[in-house]
Backbone as numpy.savetxt, mean C-alpha at the origin, in Angstrom:
# Nx Ny Nz CAx CAy CAz Cx Cy Cz
8.68 -17.37 11.24 9.00 -18.36 10.25 10.48 -18.23 9.92
11.17 -19.30 9.91 12.56 -19.31 9.50 12.70 -20.33 8.39
13.32 -19.90 7.30 13.51 -20.77 6.14 14.98 -20.79 5.80
15.52 -21.99 5.61 16.92 -22.11 5.20 16.98 -22.17 3.68
17.94 -21.46 3.12 18.10 -21.43 1.68 19.00 -22.55 1.20
19.27 -22.51 -0.09 20.13 -23.53 -0.70 21.56 -23.35 -0.18
22.26 -24.44 -0.12 23.65 -24.41 0.33 24.52 -23.87 -0.79
25.42 -22.95 -0.44 26.39 -22.46 -1.40 25.95 -21.26 -2.21
24.76 -20.73 -1.98 24.34 -19.54 -2.71 25.09 -18.31 -2.22
25.00 -17.20 -2.93 25.73 -15.99 -2.54 25.34 -15.46 -1.16
24.17 -15.84 -0.66 23.75 -15.39 0.67 23.85 -16.51 1.70
24.51 -17.60 1.36 24.67 -18.73 2.27 25.35 -18.26 3.56
24.80 -18.68 4.68 25.35 -18.29 5.98 24.80 -16.97 6.49
24.00 -16.30 5.70 23.41 -15.02 6.11 21.99 -15.23 6.61
21.62 -14.49 7.64 20.25 -14.48 8.14 19.67 -13.11 7.81
18.55 -13.12 7.13 17.91 -11.88 6.71 16.57 -11.76 7.42
16.40 -10.68 8.18 15.13 -10.42 8.86 14.22 -9.66 7.91
12.98 -10.08 7.83 12.00 -9.46 6.94 10.87 -8.86 7.79
10.90 -7.54 8.01 9.88 -6.91 8.85 8.61 -6.55 8.10
8.53 -6.84 6.85 7.41 -6.45 5.99 6.34 -7.54 5.97
5.11 -7.16 5.66 4.03 -8.13 5.51 3.64 -8.32 4.05
3.83 -7.28 3.23 3.43 -7.37 1.82 4.39 -8.29 1.07
3.83 -9.21 0.33 4.59 -10.12 -0.51 5.69 -10.86 0.26
5.39 -11.17 1.51 6.39 -11.81 2.38 6.84 -13.16 1.82
5.89 -13.98 1.38 6.26 -15.30 0.86 7.18 -15.18 -0.35
6.92 -14.20 -1.19 7.76 -14.00 -2.37 9.20 -13.63 -1.97
9.32 -12.72 -1.00 10.66 -12.33 -0.54 11.40 -13.50 0.10
10.69 -14.30 0.90 11.30 -15.47 1.53 11.84 -16.40 0.45
11.03 -16.67 -0.57 11.46 -17.56 -1.65 12.68 -17.02 -2.39
12.65 -15.72 -2.72 13.77 -15.12 -3.45 15.07 -15.21 -2.66
15.01 -14.88 -1.38 16.21 -14.91 -0.56 16.69 -16.34 -0.31
15.76 -17.26 -0.12 16.14 -18.66 0.10 16.83 -19.24 -1.13
16.39 -18.86 -2.31 17.02 -19.34 -3.54 18.47 -18.88 -3.65
18.79 -17.79 -2.97 20.16 -17.27 -2.97 20.96 -17.78 -1.77
20.35 -18.65 -0.97 21.08 -19.28 0.12 20.83 -18.70 1.49
20.04 -17.64 1.60 19.83 -16.99 2.90 18.88 -17.80 3.78
19.08 -17.65 5.07 18.10 -18.10 6.05 17.28 -16.86 6.38
15.95 -16.99 6.31 15.10 -15.82 6.54 14.39 -15.93 7.87
14.20 -14.79 8.47 13.47 -14.68 9.73 12.37 -13.66 9.51
11.14 -14.15 9.47 10.00 -13.26 9.24 9.54 -12.67 10.56
9.48 -11.36 10.62 9.00 -10.68 11.81 8.18 -9.46 11.37
6.96 -9.72 10.85 6.14 -8.63 10.32 5.90 -7.55 11.38
6.35 -6.34 11.08 6.21 -5.22 12.01 5.38 -4.10 11.41
5.12 -4.18 10.13 4.42 -3.12 9.45 3.07 -3.67 9.00
2.02 -2.98 9.36 0.70 -3.39 8.93 -0.09 -2.16 8.48
-0.95 -2.37 7.53 -1.77 -1.27 7.01 -3.18 -1.47 7.53
-3.69 -0.45 8.19 -5.02 -0.52 8.78 -5.78 0.76 8.46
-7.10 0.63 8.45 -7.92 1.82 8.29 -7.81 2.69 9.54
-8.15 3.95 9.39 -8.09 4.88 10.51 -9.11 4.48 11.57
-8.84 4.86 12.81 -9.75 4.55 13.91 -11.03 5.37 13.81
-10.93 6.59 13.35 -12.08 7.49 13.24 -12.30 7.83 11.77
-13.37 7.34 11.19 -13.63 7.51 9.76 -14.21 8.88 9.40
-14.75 9.61 10.36 -15.44 10.88 10.06 -14.56 11.89 9.30
-13.30 12.12 9.68 -12.48 13.07 8.92 -12.23 12.63 7.47
-12.09 11.33 7.26 -11.88 10.82 5.91 -13.14 11.04 5.08
-14.28 10.72 5.65 -15.54 10.92 4.95 -15.77 12.40 4.64
-15.44 13.26 5.58 -15.59 14.71 5.37 -14.72 15.17 4.20
-13.47 14.71 4.15 -12.56 15.07 3.06 -13.09 14.56 1.73
-13.58 13.31 1.72 -14.13 12.75 0.49 -15.35 13.52 0.00
-16.17 14.00 0.91 -17.36 14.78 0.52 -16.94 16.13 -0.08
-15.88 16.72 0.45 -15.34 17.95 -0.16 -14.86 17.67 -1.58
-14.16 16.57 -1.74 -13.68 16.19 -3.06 -14.85 15.95 -4.01
-15.85 15.18 -3.56 -17.01 14.86 -4.39 -17.78 16.11 -4.80
-17.76 17.13 -3.94 -18.46 18.38 -4.22 -17.66 19.29 -5.15
-16.47 18.86 -5.55 -15.65 19.67 -6.45 -14.88 20.78 -5.77
-14.68 20.66 -4.47 -14.01 21.70 -3.69 -12.49 21.61 -3.72
-11.94 20.53 -4.25 -10.49 20.34 -4.26 -9.98 20.36 -5.69
-8.98 21.18 -5.94 -8.44 21.33 -7.30 -7.21 20.46 -7.56
-6.41 20.23 -6.54 -5.17 19.46 -6.68 -5.16 18.37 -5.62
-4.84 17.16 -6.04 -4.75 16.03 -5.13 -3.33 15.49 -5.18
-2.74 15.22 -4.02 -1.40 14.65 -3.94 -1.54 13.28 -3.29
-1.18 12.25 -4.04 -1.25 10.88 -3.54 0.16 10.33 -3.40
0.45 9.80 -2.21 1.79 9.29 -1.93 1.90 7.78 -2.15
0.79 7.05 -1.98 0.85 5.60 -2.13 -0.38 5.08 -2.88
-0.19 3.98 -3.58 -1.32 3.32 -4.22 -2.29 2.77 -3.20
-1.76 2.28 -2.10 -2.60 1.75 -1.02 -3.52 2.85 -0.49
-3.00 4.07 -0.35 -3.82 5.18 0.12 -4.97 5.48 -0.82
-4.69 5.49 -2.11 -5.73 5.74 -3.12 -6.79 4.65 -3.04
-6.35 3.40 -2.98 -7.29 2.28 -2.92 -8.18 2.37 -1.68
-7.58 2.73 -0.55 -8.37 2.84 0.69 -9.34 4.01 0.63
-8.92 5.12 0.04 -9.85 6.26 -0.11 -11.05 5.87 -0.97
-10.80 5.16 -2.05 -11.89 4.72 -2.90 -12.81 3.75 -2.17
-12.25 2.90 -1.32 -13.06 1.99 -0.50 -13.95 2.76 0.46
-13.40 3.80 1.09 -14.20 4.66 1.97 -15.33 5.31 1.18
-15.00 5.83 0.00 -16.00 6.49 -0.84 -17.13 5.52 -1.19
-16.77 4.29 -1.50 -17.79 3.29 -1.83 -18.69 3.02 -0.63
-18.09 2.87 0.55 -18.88 2.62 1.75 -19.77 3.80 2.11
-19.36 5.01 1.71 -20.16 6.22 1.97 -21.23 6.43 0.89
-21.17 5.64 -0.16 -22.14 5.77 -1.24 -21.86 6.91 -2.20
-20.60 7.38 -2.24 -20.25 8.52 -3.10 -19.10 8.19 -4.04
-18.91 6.92 -4.34 -17.78 6.52 -5.18 -17.84 7.18 -6.55
-18.97 7.16 -7.20 -19.07 7.74 -8.55 -18.73 9.22 -8.53
-19.19 9.95 -7.52 -18.90 11.39 -7.43 -17.42 11.64 -7.16
-16.81 10.81 -6.33 -15.39 10.96 -6.02 -14.55 10.68 -7.26
-14.88 9.63 -8.00 -14.13 9.30 -9.21 -14.28 10.42 -10.24
-15.48 10.97 -10.37 -15.70 12.07 -11.31 -14.90 13.31 -10.90
-14.86 13.60 -9.61 -14.10 14.75 -9.12 -12.60 14.54 -9.31
-12.14 13.32 -9.13 -10.72 13.02 -9.34 -10.35 13.22 -10.81
-11.26 12.88 -11.70 -11.00 13.05 -13.13 -10.85 14.53 -13.51
-11.46 15.41 -12.75 -11.40 16.85 -13.05 -10.24 17.55 -12.34
-9.74 16.95 -11.25 -8.68 17.58 -10.45 -7.31 17.30 -11.06
-6.37 18.15 -10.72 -4.98 17.88 -11.07 -4.44 16.90 -10.04
-3.85 15.81 -10.49 -3.36 14.79 -9.58 -1.84 14.72 -9.65
-1.22 14.78 -8.50 0.23 14.67 -8.37 0.50 13.38 -7.59
1.41 12.55 -8.09 1.72 11.30 -7.40 3.22 11.21 -7.15
3.55 10.42 -6.14 4.94 10.13 -5.83 5.23 8.73 -6.32
5.44 8.59 -7.58 5.79 7.30 -8.14 4.66 6.63 -8.90
4.94 5.45 -9.42 4.00 4.78 -10.32 2.82 4.10 -9.62
2.97 3.65 -8.40 1.88 2.92 -7.75 0.65 3.78 -7.52
0.78 4.97 -6.95 -0.43 5.78 -6.81 -0.97 6.23 -8.17
-0.10 6.40 -9.14 -0.56 6.79 -10.48 -1.42 5.67 -11.08
-0.99 4.42 -10.91 -1.77 3.29 -11.42 -3.09 3.16 -10.70
-3.07 3.37 -9.39 -4.30 3.24 -8.60 -5.30 4.30 -9.01
C-alpha cells in the first residue's frame, strides 16, 4: 500500500517504509497528515509457537505454584500465555498463581496485561 500525504507538510517528498503490522493504518494516517508517502511492507508478525507442549508444561508448573518470580517482556506475551492457559483448562489456576508470584515487567504493557 502506498499513500501520498498532504502537499507541503514537514514530511512532504519523503517516503517512509512501515515494516510493522500493529496499528499500521494509524501510522499511515499520521505520516500522511504530515505529508509523507508511505510504503507498507509488513515484515513482523506475531504467531503462536509451533509446538505447544513446552508452553503448556510451563503453565502447569506455574499453576502448581512452582514458580516464585515471573518476568514478562511484552503484553502480547502475557495475553498469549493466558490464551494457552484457557485452552488447557487451567486459566483460573494460572491467574491465581500469578497473583501469588512476584512479577517483574519491562515496561507498562506487560504490567497492564
